[in-house]
C-alpha positions as CSV (number, residue, x, y, z in Angstrom):
1,M,-0.1,-0.1,0.0
2,K,1.4,3.5,-1.3
3,L,1.4,6.1,1.8
4,P,0.0,9.6,0.2
5,K,2.3,12.4,0.0
6,V,0.8,14.3,2.8
7,S,1.9,11.3,5.5
8,S,5.2,10.9,4.0
9,L,6.1,14.4,4.0
10,W,5.1,14.6,7.9
11,L,7.2,11.6,8.3
12,G,10.1,13.1,6.6
13,V,9.7,15.8,8.9
14,G,9.4,13.6,11.9
15,L,12.8,12.2,11.2
16,L,14.6,15.4,10.6
17,F,13.2,16.5,13.8
18,G,14.1,13.7,15.3
19,L,18.1,13.8,14.2
20,M,18.1,17.5,14.9
21,F,17.2,16.4,18.6
22,A,20.0,13.6,18.5
23,A,22.2,16.0,17.3
24,W,21.8,18.3,19.9
25,A,21.9,15.9,22.9
26,V,25.3,14.6,21.7
27,L,26.2,18.2,21.6
28,L,25.4,19.3,25.0
29,H,26.5,16.1,26.1
30,L,29.9,16.4,25.2
31,A,29.8,20.0,26.1
32,A,28.9,18.8,29.7
33,K,31.9,16.6,29.2
34,N,34.5,19.1,28.3
35,P,33.6,22.5,29.9
36,T,36.0,25.6,29.0
37,A,39.2,26.1,31.1
38,T,39.2,29.0,33.4
39,V,41.8,31.8,33.4
40,P,42.9,33.8,36.1
41,L,42.9,37.5,35.0
42,E,44.5,40.2,37.2
43,T,42.5,43.1,38.1
44,A,44.1,46.4,36.6
45,P,44.4,49.0,39.3
46,A,41.6,51.5,39.8
47,V,41.7,54.6,37.5
48,S,39.9,58.0,38.4
49,S,38.2,59.6,35.5
50,A,37.2,62.3,37.4
51,K,39.1,65.8,35.6
52,T,41.3,68.1,37.9
53,P,40.7,71.3,37.8
54,S,43.2,73.7,35.8
């Protein structure tokens, strides 16, 4: 039995949605297992931006 065009279209959309969901799940899983490295930064001394009267 041949499927109508509309149901085969929705089947394709559902498969693509499932594929995208799986790709995001893998991406988030890898990102959670491999966090980015933190780099400590030194703070610069505070500089006053007030202008002195001349």
